[in-house]
C-alpha positions in Angstrom: -27.5 -37.4 -3.7 -29.4 -35.8 -0.8 -33.1 -36.6 -0.4 -35.6 -33.9 -1.2 -37.0 -32.0 1.7 -39.5 -29.2 2.1 -38.0 -25.9 1.0 -36.5 -24.0 4.0 -37.2 -20.2 4.4 -34.9 -18.1 2.3 -33.4 -14.8 3.3 -33.8 -13.4 -0.2 -37.0 -12.9 -2.2 -35.4 -13.3 -5.6 -32.4 -15.0 -7.2 -30.9 -13.5 -10.3 -28.8 -15.9 -12.3 -26.2 -14.4 -14.6 -23.6 -16.0 -16.9 -21.4 -13.9 -19.2 -19.9 -15.1 -22.4 -16.8 -13.4 -23.6 -14.4 -13.3 -26.5 -11.9 -16.2 -26.4 -9.1 -17.8 -28.3 -7.7 -21.3 -28.3 -4.4 -19.8 -27.2 -5.6 -17.5 -24.4 -2.7 -15.2 -24.1 0.7 -14.6 -25.7 3.6 -13.0 -23.9 4.6 -10.8 -26.8 1.2 -9.3 -27.3 -1.1 -9.7 -24.2 -3.4 -6.8 -25.4 -4.4 -8.9 -28.4 -6.1 -11.4 -26.2 -8.0 -9.2 -23.7 -11.5 -10.6 -23.2 -14.6 -8.6 -23.8 -18.2 -9.5 -22.8 -20.3 -10.5 -25.9 -23.4 -12.0 -24.2 -25.3 -10.7 -21.2 -28.1 -13.0 -20.0 -30.0 -13.0 -16.6 -32.7 -15.3 -15.4 -34.8 -14.3 -12.3 -36.2 -16.9 -9.9 -38.9 -16.1 -7.3 -37.5 -17.5 -4.0 -40.9 -18.4 -2.8 -42.5 -20.1 -5.8 -39.2 -21.1 -7.4 -40.7 -20.1 -10.8 -39.0 -18.0 -13.4 -40.2 -14.4 -13.1 -38.4 -12.8 -16.1 -35.4 -12.9 -18.3 -32.9 -10.5 -19.9 -30.8 -11.4 -22.9 -28.6 -9.2 -25.1 -25.5 -9.6 -27.2 -22.7 -7.2 -27.1 -20.4 -5.9 -29.8 -16.7 -6.1 -28.8 -14.6 -3.1 -29.7 -11.0 -4.0 -28.9 -11.1 -7.2 -31.0 -14.3 -6.9 -33.0 -13.7 -10.0 -35.1 -14.6 -13.2 -33.2 -12.2 -16.1 -33.4 -13.3 -19.4 -35.0 -12.8 -21.0 -31.6 -15.1 -18.5 -29.9 -17.9 -19.1 -32.4 -17.5 -22.8 -32.2 -17.6 -22.8 -28.4 -20.4 -20.3 -27.8 -22.4 -20.6 -31.0 -22.3 -16.8 -31.3 -21.9 -15.7 -35.0 -20.0 -12.7 -36.2 -23.1 -11.1 -37.7 -24.8 -11.4 -34.3 -22.3 -9.2 -32.4 -22.0 -6.9 -35.4 -25.7 -6.1 -35.1 -25.5 -5.6 -31.3 -24.7 -2.5 -29.3 -21.4 -1.8 -27.5 -21.1 -2.7 -23.8 -21.9 0.7 -22.3 -25.2 0.8 -24.2 -26.2 -2.8 -23.4 -25.0 -2.5 -19.8 -27.2 0.6 -19.2 -30.2 -1.3 -20.6 -29.5 -4.1 -18.2 -29.1 -1.8 -15.2 -32.4 -0.1 -16.0 -34.0 -3.6 -16.3 -32.5 -4.5 -12.9 -34.0 -1.4 -11.3 -37.4 -2.1 -12.9 -37.5 -5.6 -11.4 -35.9 -4.7 -8.0 -32.7 -6.7 -8.7 -30.6 -3.8 -7.3 -32.0 -4.2 -3.8 -30.5 -6.2 -0.9 -33.5 -8.6 -1.2 -32.1 -10.0 -4.4 -29.2 -12.5 -4.5 -27.1 -12.7 -7.6 -26.0 -16.2 -8.6 -23.2 -17.3 -10.9 -21.4 -20.5 -11.7 -18.0 -19.7 -10.3 -16.6 -16.3 -9.3 -15.2 -15.3 -12.7 -18.2 -13.3 -13.9 -18.3 -10.7 -11.1 -14.8 -11.1 -9.6 -12.8 -10.9 -12.8 -14.7 -10.2 -16.1 -17.1 -7.4 -15.1 -14.4 -5.3 -13.2 -12.1 -5.6 -16.2 -14.8 -4.7 -18.7 -15.9 -1.7 -16.6 -12.3 -0.6 -16.2 -11.9 -0.7 -20.0 -15.1 1.3 -20.6 -14.4 3.7 -17.7 -17.5 2.6 -15.8 -18.2 1.9 -12.2 -19.2 -1.6 -11.1 -22.7 -1.2 -9.5 -23.0 -2.0 -5.9 -25.4 -4.9 -6.3 -22.9 -6.7 -8.5 -20.3 -6.8 -5.7 -21.9 -9.6 -3.7 -23.0 -12.9 -5.2 -23.6 -16.6 -4.5 -21.3 -19.1 -6.3 -23.5 -22.0 -7.0 -20.5 -24.4 -6.9 -20.2 -23.6 -3.1 -23.9 -24.0 -2.6 -23.8 -27.3 -4.5 -21.1 -28.8 -2.3 -22.6 -27.5 0.9 -26.0 -29.2 0.0 -24.3 -32.6 -0.2 -24.4 -33.3 -3.9 -20.7 -33.9 -4.1 -17.6 -32.1 -5.5 -18.6 -29.4 -7.9 -16.6 -29.3 -11.2 -18.4 -27.5 -14.0 -22.0 -26.8 -14.8 -22.4 -29.9 -16.9 -21.0 -32.1 -14.1 -23.2 -30.6 -11.4 -26.3 -31.1 -13.6 -25.4 -34.8 -14.0 -24.8 -35.3 -10.3 -28.1 -33.6 -9.5 -29.9 -35.8 -12.1 -30.9 -32.9 -14.3 -30.6 -32.7 -18.1 -28.5 -30.1 -19.9 -31.0 -28.1 -21.9 -29.9 -26.2 -24.9 -26.2 -25.5 -25.8 -23.4 -25.5 -23.3 -21.5 -22.1 -23.3 -24.5 -20.3 -24.7 -25.0 -17.6 -22.1 -28.8 -17.7 -22.0 -28.9 -21.5 -22.0 -26.3 -21.7 -19.3 -28.2 -19.2 -17.2 -31.4 -21.2 -17.5 -29.6 -24.4 -16.6 -28.0 -22.8 -13.6 -31.4 -21.6 -12.6 -32.8 -25.1 -12.8 -29.9 -26.4 -10.7 -30.5 -23.6 -8.1 -34.2 -24.6 -7.8 -33.1 -28.2 -7.3 -30.7 -27.2 -4.5 -33.4 -25.1 -2.8 -35.8 -28.0 -2.9 -33.1 -30.2 -1.4 -33.0 -27.9 1.6 -30.3 -25.4 0.6 -30.6 -21.9 2.0 -29.1 -19.6 -0.6 -26.6 -17.1 0.8 -24.0 -14.9 -0.7 -20.6 -16.7 -0.9 -18.4 -14.0 -2.5 -17.9 -10.3 -2.5 -15.5 -7.8 -4.1 -15.1 -4.1 -3.8 -12.3 -2.5 -5.8 -11.1 1.1 -5.8 -7.5 0.5 -6.8 -5.2 3.5 -7.0 -3.2 4.0 -10.2 0.1 4.6 -8.4 1.6 4.2 -5.0 1.8 8.0 -4.8 -2.0 8.5 -4.6 -2.7 5.4 -2.5 -3.4 7.6 0.4 -6.2 9.4 -1.6 -8.3 6.2 -1.9 -11.8 6.9 -0.8 -13.0 5.6 2.6 -16.0 3.2 2.2 -18.4 2.0 4.8 -18.2 -1.7 5.4 -21.7 -3.1 4.6 -21.3 -5.7 7.4 -20.6 -3.3 10.3 -21.0 0.2 9.0 -17.5 1.3 10.1 -15.1 3.0 7.7 -11.7 2.0 6.5 -9.4 2.8 3.7 -10.5 0.6 0.8 -7.9 -0.4 -1.8 -9.1 -3.8 -2.8 -11.2 -6.1 -0.6 -12.2 -9.7 -1.4 -13.9 -11.9 1.2 -15.9 -15.1 1.1 -19.1 -15.7 2.9 -21.7 -18.4 3.1 -21.8 -22.2 3.8 -18.1 -22.8 3.1 -16.6 -20.1 5.2 -12.9 -21.0 5.5 -9.8 -19.8 7.2 -9.1 -16.1 6.8 -5.9 -14.2 7.0 -6.1 -10.7 8.5 -3.8 -7.7 8.0 -3.5 -4.3 9.6 -4.2 -1.2 7.5 -3.3 2.0 9.3 -4.5 5.4 8.3 -1.1 6.5 7.2 0.5 3.3 5.8 -1.4 0.7 4.0 0.1 -2.8 4.2 1.9 -2.7 7.6 0.9 -5.6 9.8 1.2 -6.8 13.3 0.4 -10.2 14.8 -1.5 -11.1 17.9 -2.7 -14.3 19.5 -6.5 -13.8 19.8 -9.7 -15.6 20.6 -11.1 -17.4 17.5 -14.6 -16.5 18.6 -14.7 -12.8 19.3 -11.3 -11.5 18.4 -10.2 -10.3 21.9 -6.5 -10.7 22.7 -7.0 -11.2 26.5 -8.3 -14.8 26.3 -8.5 -17.8 24.0 -11.4 -19.6 22.4 -11.7 -22.2 25.3 -12.3 -19.4 27.8 -14.6 -17.3 25.7 -18.1 -16.7 27.0 -19.4 -16.4 23.4 -18.0 -19.7 22.1 -21.4 -21.2 21.6 -22.4 -18.5 19.2 -21.9 -18.9 15.4 -18.6 -17.5 14.2 -16.1 -17.9 11.3 -12.9 -19.7 12.3 -9.7 -18.0 11.3 -7.1 -19.8 13.4 -5.4 -19.1 16.8 -2.6 -16.9 15.4 -4.1 -14.1 13.3 -2.9 -10.8 11.9 -4.7 -7.9 13.6 -5.7 -4.7 11.9 -6.9 -1.3 13.0 -9.3 1.2 11.4 -8.0 4.6 10.3 -7.7 6.8 13.4 -7.6 4.1 16.0 -4.8 4.0 18.4 -2.1 1.4 19.0 -1.5 -2.1 17.6 -1.4 -4.1 20.8 -4.9 -3.4 22.1 -6.8 -4.2 18.9 -10.5 -4.4 19.7 -13.3 -6.3 17.8 -14.5 -3.0 16.4 -11.2 -2.5 14.6 -11.0 -5.9 12.8 -11.1 -5.8 9.0 -10.6 -8.2 6.1 -7.3 -8.2 4.2 -6.6 -5.1 2.1 -4.6 -5.5 -1.0 -2.6 -2.6 -2.5 -2.8 -3.0 -6.3 -0.8 -0.6 -8.5 -0.3 -0.3 -12.2 
């Protein structure tokens, strides 16, 4: 366990900890009827921590009534502690979600100065996009980047992160309340986050997702062009998933042309700046911080750029996935 040190300056002013609970079954999915086991959010809690004082500023907590499978399974009630009468009395997801969004705006949680924190990537990477797709809603921009506390935990030196209960034990913290109760889990994750910050962790976003998936291959060319929040340049966005933060790992790159999404070309490039006319050993910028992605990479070009052989650093993009239904 790392020794406690004075808290280092944080790049965010607030941390918003979120932990969904969703409908579940002991047998998660059956081949003959997969729709019968599609999960829906049934609890939406958020705990806000002031990044300077490390105190809880406010909380949001609401239950959600599922509509596809309105009757909770016995396994779900046993696991989460959520009773059938509780969700029956709650509002549907669109209503509760709008309340949550209004609360986020009221407390400034939709601004870049707030970092959303989850235990794992499931909440924002999988569950929320599926729920919003089911309800024909858009995923708000501030839910597209977040910090996975498991990555922060490992980078701070506490050891291998398993689940929330295991991380609390390794950090010497008690489990308060009921495990798999959304609000109790959010509070425990918040306590763990405060412990990491006091141990010297500088919280940064570790994961991001932006999804504008076309329904068919025929309309893939009609996908809107989005501005990359990192460099402001535009590219054809189909589905983009990239990891940031303390555990930056090897990245694979692909080329997405303006006319054909998915074609790729390879080039041997500098690991530091991306130029193809020299390698990392000869790079003048090798002492600067960079994300390693290997000697041999797949180059990409932005829509409208010319040629594949002379890819320049301004044309590099993360992998684009074409997802069809």
